[in-house]
N, C-alpha and C positions, 0 to 999 in steps of 0.2 A: 060502719065497716072500717077496719083499720086501713090507713094509707098503705099503698103498695110498698113504699120504702120501708115502713116499719115491719110489715109482714116479711119482706125479704131479709131484713136485718135479723129478725127473730129466727128465721129458718137457718140463716148462716151460722148463728150461734149454736143452734141445736145440731147442725151437721158437724161443727167443730167439736162439740162435746161428745157426740157419737164417735167421731174419729179418735178422740182421746181415750174413750172407753175401749175401743178396739186396740189401740196401741198399748194399753195396759197389759194385754195378753203377751206373754213371752218376755217380760221385763224381769231379768234375774234378780234385781235388787228389790223387787216388790212381788214376791211369790203369791200374795193374795190379791194381786191386781185384777184377776179375773172377776172378783166380786163387783167391780165397777160396771160390769155388763148388766147388773140389776136395773140400771137406769135406762137401758136402751129401749125396752118396750114402752116406757113412759115418754121418751123422746119421739118414738114412732107415733104414739097416740096424739101427742101435742103438735105434730108437724103441720097440721092445717089443711093438707090436701094429699091426694094420692101421689102426686109427683113429689111433694115434699117428703112423704113417707119413704118413697123410693130413694131419694137422695140421702136421707138419714141412715137408712139401712145399708145402702151401698158403701157409704163412708165406713161404717162399722165393719162390714165383711171384708172390704179391701184392706183395712188396717190389720185385722186379725190374721189374714192369710198373706201378709206382706212378704213372707219368705218364699212364696211359691214361685215367682218368676226366676229367681236365681237358682233355687233348688231344682226346678224342673229342667232348666238348661243343663245342669250337671247330670241329672238322671237320664235324660234322653241323649245327651251329647250330640253326636253327628246324625242320630236317627231322626231328628226333627229340626226344622229351621229355628233360628234364634228367636223369632217372634212368637213361637208356639207357647212358651211359658207365660208370656204377657197376655196372650189371647185366652189361655186357660184360666189365668188369674181373674181377668175381667169378666169372662163368661160365668165362672162359678159364683163370683160375688154378685153380679147383676142378676143371676138366676135365683139365688137366695133372696136378694132384696126384692125381686119382682113378685115373689110369693107374698112377702109381707105387704108390699104395696097393694096387691090385688085384694088383700084382706082388710085394708083400711076403709073406714066409712066415716061420714060426717056425724052420724048419730052416735052418742056415747054408748048406748046399748048395743048397737051393731058393731061398734069397735071392740067391745068386750067379747062378743062372739067371734069377731075377726081375729082377736088375739089368740083365742083358743084354736081357731082354725089354722093360723100360721104356725103355732107351736106343733100341732099334730102333723101338718103337711111337710114341715121341715124335719120331722122325725122319721116318718115312714117312707119306704120307697115309693116312687122313684126319686123324689126330691131329696129324701133323707140320705141317699147315698152320697150326696154332695153337701148335706146340711150340717157343716161343721160350725163351731163357735156358737152353738145355741145358747141364748141368754140364760136358759134354765141351768146351765152349768154353774152359775153363781150360787145356786141353792146350797152347794157344799160349804160355802163360806158364810152364808146368811143363816141357814137353818141346819147346822151340823148335827149329825147323829139322828136325824128325824126320818131319814130314808124317803120312801115314797110320800110320807106325810109332809116332808119338807118341800118336795116338788109341788104338792097341792097347796101348801101354805104360801109359797112364793107366788104361784099363779093367782091365788085368792087376793093377795096384797096388790098385785098389778091391777086386777079387775076392780078392786075397791077404790084405788086411786083414780083409775079412768072414769069410773061411775060416780066418783065424788062421795063415796061412803067412808067418811073420815074415821068413824068409830071403829069400823072393821079394819081399816088400814092401821090404826094405832094399836089394835089388838095384835095384828100380825107383827108389828114392830116390837111389841113387848115379848112375844114368843121368840122372836129372833134374838133378842138380848138374853133371854133366859137360856136359850139353846147354846149360845156362845159361852155364857158363864159356865154352864154344865160341862161343855166340851173342854174347858180349860183344865178341869180337875181330873178328867178321865178320857183317855184316848186309846185306841186300839194298838196293841203291841204285836209285832211280827212274831210268828211261831219260832220257838227256839231252834237254832241250828239250820234255819233257812237263810241261804246266802245268795245274793244276786251279784254277778260279775259283769261290769261294763268292759267292753273290749275296744280295740283300736286297730282293726284289721282292714279298714278301708272298705272297698266294695266287696260284698258277699253275694252269693247266689248266682245262678246261671252258669256255673263252671263245672257241670257234671262231667265233662270230658277231661278236666284237669284233675286227675286222681291225686297228684302230688299235693295240690293246694288243699284238697279235702283231707288227705292224710295228715297234713301239718296241723290242721285245726282239730282233728280228732286227737292227735297227740297232745296238743295244747289243752284240750278238754280233760284228757286223762291226767295230765300234770296238775290241773286245778283241782280235780276230784281227789287226787292223792294227798293234797295239802289240807283237805277238810277233815274235821274230826268224825269219828264213827257216827252213823245215823243222820248225817247232814243231808240237806236238800240243796242242790246247786241249780240256779236258774241262769241260763245264758241267753243271748239275744236272738232275735228273729233271723232266720236263714243262716245261722252261724255255720252249719255244715254244708251250705250251698245246695246244689241240686243233687240229691242222694239217689243215685241210680242203683239198679240191682247189684252191680259190682261193688257198691259201697256198703251194702247192708251188713256184710260180715264185720265191718268196722264198728257198726252200731252194736253188734253183739259183743264185741270186745269191750266197748264202753259199759255195757250192761254188766259184764263180769267184774269190771273194776269197781263200779259203785255198789253192786250187790255184795261183794266181798267185805264191804265196810258197813253193810246194812243201811246204805243211803239211797238217794234218788237223784236223778238228773232230769232237768227240763231244758231242752235245747231245740232251737229252731232249725228247720230244713225245708227244702222243697222236694216233693216226690211226684212222680207221674201218677195221675188219678187212676189209670188202669193200663194194663199191658197194651202196647201198640199205640197209645194215645200220646199226642204232643201236649195235651192240657195237663196242668199240674195243680196240686193242692199245696198251699202254704201252711205248714203245720208246726206245732210244738210237739216234739216227741217227749213222752214221759217214760223214762227208763228206770226200772227198778228190778228187784229180785223176781217179781211176778211176770215180767216180760216187757214188751215195748208197745205202747199205745200212742195214738195220735189225738191231738187237739187241733182241729182245723180252723184256720182263719175264716171268718164269715164274710167280711166285706174287704177284699183287696183293693188297692188303689185303682180307681176307674181309669181307663185308658192305659196307664202305665203297666198295670198287672192284669186287671180284669178287662178283657176285650173279647167277649163271646162271639163277635162277628168274624173273628180270625182264629186260625189254629195257634196253639201255643199259649192260650189264655190261662190265667190262674182262676180256678173255679170259685164261685161265690155261693155261700150258704146263709143268706141274710137272716133267716128266721130260726137258725139253729140255737140251741140253748146257751152254748158258750160256757159250760161248767164241766168240771171233771173232778173225780175223787182222787186226791193225792195225799198219801200219808194219813189216811183216815179223815181228811178234811175236804169239805166242799169248796172247790177253788173256781173262781171266775177268772177268765183270761181275756185280755184285749191285746191284739197283735197290731202294732204300729198304727196304721190309718184308722183302725177301729176306735182308737183312743180319742179321736176327735168327734165321733158321732154319738147320737143319742140312742139309736135303736139297739146296738149291741150291749150298751150299758144297761138299759132298762130290761132287756131280755135276760141277761145274766143275773141281775140282782132280783129278778122275780123268783129265782130259785134259792134265795137266801144264802149266798156263799159266805164262807168264814174268812177267806183270803182273796185278795185281788192281785193278779199277776199281770204285769205289762212287759212285753218284749218288743223291741223295735230295732230296725237296721237303718240308721239315719246317716249313713256315710255321705249321701248326696245332699244332706241338709245341715251338715255340721257347722257351716258358717252362716246359718240363718236362725231365726227365732223359733223354728219348728220344734227342735228337741226340747227346748225350755217350755214351750206351750204344752207339749205332750206330758211332760212331768207335772206341770201345774194342774192340768185337767185330771190326771190320775189322782193327784192329791185331793182335788175337789170331790171326786166321786168317793174316794176312800173316807173322807170326812163326812160326807152326807150319809153314807150307809154304815159308818163306824166300823170299818174293817181295816186291817193293815194292808199296805200296798208294798209289793216287792217288784222292782223294775230293773230290767237289764237292757242296755242299749249298746249297739256297735256304732262307732263313729269313724 
């Protein structure tokens, strides 16, 4: 048996490496840094004990979500005490790490099964609603263009290393090299005349009583649409139009007339009441074109901040909805803000074989954190894995 000091030193090194893997998320100078999370399940496996596994995974999740305390403080402002963001950060990280720790076992074969269990449990609700920074996200950079086969290949490599099946692990590495070489010569191109516009309007949403603010943004949208060539598709951020009440719907019709006159389309975020007389809302992307106005509903809003079904005024969740829509004759998958960090919405959408991936976010509250960069990197990872173009619009 190893001396206690040596075991502790080894664990400290693994925790430090896991922390570094987490910090690689959101580093603008290294957009492929997410790929380092491929090592995290191996560190989890080698941690030597369930408590060690918890420490390794806690370090990783704390590092990946490091922007949460500051961003949460801005998001809730005076509506929550100063410690709330720190409590949410620690609770979410330890909750994710706790699942991984519970799935750890001393037997190699049981650890292989535990790895599969941890991946599944942190993907599906209820844990999956908080299960961000899943190490499987690295598949987009390790096995590009292989889609679901890439997720299977990465999982197989992890199991092979844990079970000490070296030949199988080497085969996986060879496939990864071949996939990356192939992806260097061919990558998905965005559809012609599809344009995403980032905006800088600060806080958006929740201003349904402020008709002037809504009108200003509708006017800005019309101006952007006017500048586009005929037949273009304009994508704008989440909740760009704020809370669109019945009184604001005619403005949406005005937008439809504008884009329809040029044979184009508009995809723009807003909040709408889910039904007459209800305080609950849906967070949607409106698809506006000559045929009319349709909605693409967010499936998993931010827990606590937006989705709080125990109180009136919650944003509704539809976690098992398809998350795809037909736009300009193309099957489009969409991920709205928080959904970009989770596995379930991605897997559900790509099961329907979309041709384009749209990301819309309203990150005014997180503009001084790593969160917007992480969202962009995650979107890039999924687009690479499934070999589709990504079109992303963010408000800061």
